[in-house]
C-alpha positions as CSV (number, residue, x, y, z in Angstrom):
1,M,26.1,32.7,28.7
2,M,24.2,29.6,30.0
3,P,26.1,26.1,29.1
4,Y,24.2,24.4,26.3
5,T,23.3,20.7,26.8
6,F,22.7,18.1,24.1
7,I,21.5,14.7,24.4
8,S,22.2,12.4,21.5
9,T,20.2,9.6,20.2
10,S,23.2,7.5,18.9
11,P,26.7,6.8,20.7
12,V,28.5,8.7,17.8
13,V,28.6,12.6,18.0
14,E,30.2,15.2,15.8
15,I,30.3,18.8,16.6
16,H,31.1,21.6,14.2
17,F,31.6,25.0,15.4
18,T,31.2,28.6,13.4
19,A,33.1,31.6,14.6
20,L,30.6,34.8,13.7
21,N,31.9,38.5,13.6
22,M,35.6,37.7,12.8
23,D,37.8,40.5,11.1
24,A,41.3,40.4,9.7
25,A,42.6,41.3,12.9
26,D,41.4,38.2,14.8
27,D,43.4,35.1,15.0
28,F,41.2,31.8,14.8
29,R,43.8,30.0,16.7
30,K,43.2,31.9,20.1
31,I,39.5,31.1,20.0
32,N,38.8,28.4,22.6
33,M,35.7,26.7,24.1
34,M,35.3,24.2,26.8
35,G,32.9,21.3,26.9
36,A,32.5,17.8,28.7
37,W,30.5,14.8,28.0
38,M,29.9,11.7,29.6
39,S,27.7,8.5,28.9
40,V,24.3,8.1,30.1
41,R,22.2,4.8,29.7
42,Q,19.0,5.2,27.9
43,E,16.1,2.7,27.8
44,P,15.9,0.6,24.5
45,C,12.9,1.4,22.3
46,P,10.1,-1.1,22.7
47,R,9.0,-0.9,19.2
48,P,11.1,-2.5,16.4
49,R,13.0,-0.2,14.3
50,R,14.3,-2.8,11.7
51,L,11.5,-3.9,9.2
52,A,11.2,-6.0,6.2
53,G,8.8,-8.0,4.1
54,P,7.1,-7.7,0.6
55,S,5.0,-4.7,1.9
56,G,4.1,-3.1,4.6
57,S,3.6,0.4,6.6
58,I,4.4,2.3,9.6
59,Q,2.8,5.3,11.5
60,V,5.3,8.3,12.2
61,G,4.3,11.1,14.5
62,P,3.0,11.3,18.0
63,G,-0.6,11.0,16.8
64,N,-3.2,13.6,18.2
65,A,-2.1,14.1,21.5
66,I,0.7,16.3,22.7
67,P,4.1,14.6,22.3
68,T,5.7,13.1,25.6
69,P,9.3,12.1,25.5
70,T,9.8,8.3,24.9
71,A,12.8,6.1,24.5
72,C,12.2,6.1,20.7
73,D,12.2,9.8,19.9
74,G,14.8,10.2,17.1
75,L,15.5,6.8,16.3
76,P,14.7,6.1,12.5
77,W,13.4,3.1,11.1
78,L,15.4,0.8,8.7
79,V,13.5,-1.0,6.0
80,E,15.7,-3.7,4.3
81,P,14.5,-5.6,1.1
82,A,15.1,-9.4,0.5
83,A,18.3,-10.4,-1.4
84,G,18.3,-8.8,-5.0
85,R,15.0,-7.0,-4.4
86,Y,14.5,-3.2,-4.3
87,L,12.0,-0.8,-2.2
88,Y,9.4,1.5,-3.5
89,V,8.6,3.8,-0.4
90,T,5.6,6.4,-0.6
91,V,4.4,9.0,1.6
92,R,1.7,11.8,1.5
93,G,3.1,15.2,1.4
94,V,5.4,17.8,-1.0
95,V,8.9,17.4,-1.0
96,M,10.7,20.5,0.9
97,H,13.4,22.6,-0.9
98,P,16.4,24.3,1.1
99,N,15.1,27.5,2.6
100,D,11.5,26.8,2.1
101,T,9.6,28.3,4.9
102,T,6.3,29.1,3.5
103,S,5.0,25.5,1.7
104,C,4.3,23.5,5.0
105,A,1.7,24.3,7.6
106,T,3.6,22.5,10.3
107,T,7.2,21.9,11.6
108,N,6.8,18.1,11.3
109,R,9.0,16.5,8.6
110,V,9.5,13.1,7.2
111,G,12.9,12.3,6.0
112,L,13.6,9.2,3.5
113,H,17.0,8.2,2.6
114,A,17.8,5.7,-0.2
115,G,21.6,4.7,-0.5
116,K,24.0,7.6,-0.8
117,S,22.4,9.8,-3.4
118,S,18.7,10.0,-2.4
119,H,17.7,12.2,0.4
120,V,14.1,13.8,0.6
121,V,12.3,15.7,3.2
122,V,8.9,15.7,2.9
123,C,6.1,18.1,4.4
124,P,3.2,15.8,5.5
125,E,0.8,18.7,5.8
126,P,1.4,21.4,3.2
127,R,-0.5,24.8,3.1
128,W,-3.5,25.1,1.2
129,G,-2.5,25.8,-2.6
130,Y,0.5,23.8,-2.7
131,G,-1.4,20.6,-2.9
132,S,-0.4,17.1,-1.4
133,Q,0.7,14.6,-3.6
134,Q,2.3,11.0,-3.5
135,V,6.3,11.5,-2.8
136,E,7.9,8.3,-4.1
137,V,11.4,7.0,-3.3
138,V,13.0,3.9,-4.7
139,S,16.0,2.1,-3.7
140,E,19.5,3.3,-5.0
141,G,20.3,1.0,-8.1
142,W,16.9,0.5,-9.2
143,V,16.5,0.9,-13.3
144,V,13.7,0.2,-15.6
145,S,13.9,-3.6,-17.1
146,G,15.6,-3.4,-20.2
147,E,18.2,-1.0,-19.0
148,P,21.6,-2.1,-17.6
149,P,22.0,-2.8,-13.8
150,F,23.0,0.3,-11.7
151,P,26.6,-0.3,-10.7
152,G,27.8,-0.6,-7.3
153,S,24.5,-1.6,-5.7
154,D,24.4,-4.1,-3.1
155,D,21.6,-5.7,-0.9
156,A,23.0,-3.1,1.8
157,S,22.5,0.1,-0.3
158,R,19.2,-1.0,-1.3
159,S,17.7,-0.3,2.2
160,V,15.8,2.9,2.7
161,V,15.9,4.9,6.0
162,I,12.8,6.7,7.3
163,E,13.3,9.6,10.0
164,F,10.5,11.9,11.6
165,S,11.4,15.2,13.3
166,G,9.2,17.5,14.9
167,K,7.2,18.1,18.1
168,E,3.6,19.1,16.8
169,P,0.7,16.6,17.0
170,G,0.1,14.7,13.7
171,S,0.3,11.1,12.4
172,Y,1.6,10.0,9.0
173,S,1.3,6.5,7.2
174,V,4.7,5.5,5.2
175,S,4.6,2.5,3.0
176,W,6.7,0.4,1.3
177,L,6.7,-2.2,-1.5
178,E,9.2,-4.9,-2.4
179,L,10.1,-5.0,-6.2
180,S,12.1,-7.2,-8.6
181,R,13.3,-6.5,-12.0
182,R,12.1,-9.0,-15.0
183,P,15.0,-11.2,-15.8
184,L,17.5,-9.9,-18.5
185,E,19.4,-13.3,-19.0
186,P,18.8,-15.2,-22.4
187,P,16.6,-18.1,-22.0
188,S,17.9,-21.3,-21.1
189,V,16.8,-24.8,-22.8
190,G,12.9,-25.2,-22.5
191,V,12.2,-21.8,-21.2
192,S,10.5,-19.4,-23.7
193,L,11.7,-15.8,-24.0
194,E,7.9,-14.7,-23.3
195,A,8.0,-16.5,-19.8
196,L,11.4,-15.3,-18.7
197,E,10.8,-11.7,-19.5
198,L,7.5,-11.3,-18.2
199,C,6.3,-12.1,-14.6
200,H,2.9,-13.2,-13.3
201,H,2.4,-10.5,-10.7
202,R,3.5,-7.4,-12.1
203,C,2.7,-3.3,-11.7
204,P,3.1,-1.9,-15.4
205,E,3.4,1.5,-14.1
206,L,6.5,0.7,-12.2
207,D,7.7,-2.3,-14.7
208,A,8.3,-4.4,-11.7
209,C,7.4,-7.7,-10.3
210,I,5.7,-8.0,-7.0
211,N,5.5,-10.7,-4.4
212,A,2.7,-13.3,-5.4
213,S,1.6,-13.1,-1.8
214,L,0.3,-9.5,-2.6
215,W,-1.7,-10.4,-5.6
216,C,-5.4,-10.0,-5.1
217,D,-5.3,-10.1,-1.5
218,G,-8.0,-7.1,-1.1
219,T,-5.3,-4.1,-0.9
220,S,-4.0,-2.3,-3.5
221,H,-0.2,-2.1,-3.8
222,C,0.5,-1.0,-7.2
223,P,0.0,2.7,-7.5
224,S,-2.8,2.3,-10.1
225,G,-4.4,-0.7,-8.0
226,Y,-3.6,-2.9,-11.1
227,D,-2.6,-5.8,-8.7
228,E,-6.6,-5.8,-7.4
229,A,-8.3,-5.4,-11.1
230,A,-11.4,-7.8,-11.5
231,T,-9.6,-9.1,-14.8
232,H,-7.1,-10.5,-12.6
233,C,-8.9,-11.3,-9.1
234,W,-12.5,-12.6,-10.8
235,V,-12.2,-16.4,-11.6
236,V,-14.7,-16.1,-14.2
237,L,-12.9,-13.3,-16.2
238,Q,-9.8,-15.4,-16.2
239,L,-11.5,-18.3,-18.3
240,P,-10.9,-18.6,-22.1
241,V,-13.5,-17.1,-24.3
242,L,-14.7,-20.5,-25.6
243,H,-15.4,-21.5,-21.9
244,L,-17.2,-18.3,-21.1
245,L,-19.6,-18.7,-24.2
246,V,-20.3,-22.5,-23.5
247,G,-21.0,-21.4,-19.6
248,T,-23.2,-18.8,-20.9
249,A,-25.3,-21.3,-23.2
250,F,-25.5,-23.8,-20.5
251,M,-27.1,-21.2,-18.0
252,A,-29.3,-19.9,-20.5
253,A,-30.4,-23.3,-21.4
254,A,-30.9,-24.2,-17.6
255,T,-32.9,-20.9,-17.0
256,T,-35.2,-21.8,-19.8
257,A,-35.6,-25.3,-18.4
258,C,-36.6,-24.2,-15.3
259,C,-38.8,-21.5,-16.7
260,V,-40.8,-24.5,-18.6
261,V,-41.2,-26.4,-15.3
262,V,-42.6,-23.9,-13.3
263,A,-44.9,-22.5,-15.9
264,R,-46.4,-26.5,-16.5
265,A,-46.8,-26.8,-12.6
266,G,-48.6,-23.7,-12.6
267,R,-50.9,-24.8,-15.2
268,R,-51.5,-28.4,-13.5
269,R,-52.3,-26.4,-10.1
270,R,-55.0,-24.1,-12.0
271,G,-56.5,-26.8,-13.7
272,R,-56.7,-29.3,-10.6
273,G,-58.1,-26.1,-8.6
274,R,-60.9,-25.6,-11.3
275,R,-61.9,-29.2,-11.1
276,D,-62.0,-28.9,-6.9
277,S,-64.4,-25.9,-7.3
278,L,-66.6,-27.6,-9.5
279,Q,-67.1,-30.7,-7.5
280,R,-67.9,-28.4,-4.3
281,H,-70.4,-26.5,-6.6
282,L,-72.2,-29.6,-7.5
283,Q,-72.3,-31.0,-3.9
284,E,-73.8,-27.8,-2.5
285,A,-76.3,-27.4,-5.2
286,P,-79.8,-28.4,-4.0
287,S,-81.2,-32.0,-5.5
288,L,-84.5,-31.4,-7.2
289,D,-85.6,-35.3,-5.7
290,S,-85.5,-34.3,-2.4
291,K,-88.0,-31.4,-2.9
292,E,-92.0,-31.3,-3.2
293,V,-93.5,-30.3,-6.2
294,I,-97.1,-28.4,-5.7
295,C,-99.2,-28.5,-8.8
């Protein structure tokens, strides 16, 4: 049997062996193996693998070219939220279940790991008939506003790890969005309950607040695109109703005045043109005094 060689992508390796075809007469203590290990130097990955920010996206996969080994192969991405915030991570595809060998058209996989309890393996290219959808993962500890906070959740456990495995061509986008809950504390002096419970930049379908820099920036961050709705981003639609009515009346009056001025100017030009034409006609007409009359 040829020796098996394995090169890890981390400094820690844990090996498990399974002995097959054993019967009652076999003694597992007499099963031996021999192996050797050595440390090898690996070039560092030139692309950052530790990411942060109110929103962002990464492209995973080798692209459309034939994959070639690089120093970044097998290295995951770590997305870290700001203090007190959570992550909402999305990728197109379908969730792979154990022993599922029929729903995916590729051997490429995208893994999303949030804390200790949420681990999702996504097929980024499902077969026809299975339908691609938006797979969503939220940081550990996230709860809808109004519910008690999740126990045991800290900033470290709110990070999300993104992994890619596979050797086939393909490129897939994974996006993240930082979320914060609406405050639940009772209002302090001078702060209304309504101002405390409602945030100005909110994704209603997530019941979460997002960073103000993402509001009306030309890119939809909320799943429904609520942050780019015309009612929020058009200054005119944000004015009070009374101001809109006054502005509309002013524009109508200004338009009417312009039409009246233009009409009067047109009449003056037409009248001046008729007078000039009559004068030219009289000047060109022959005079009776300059002609001889034959009787």
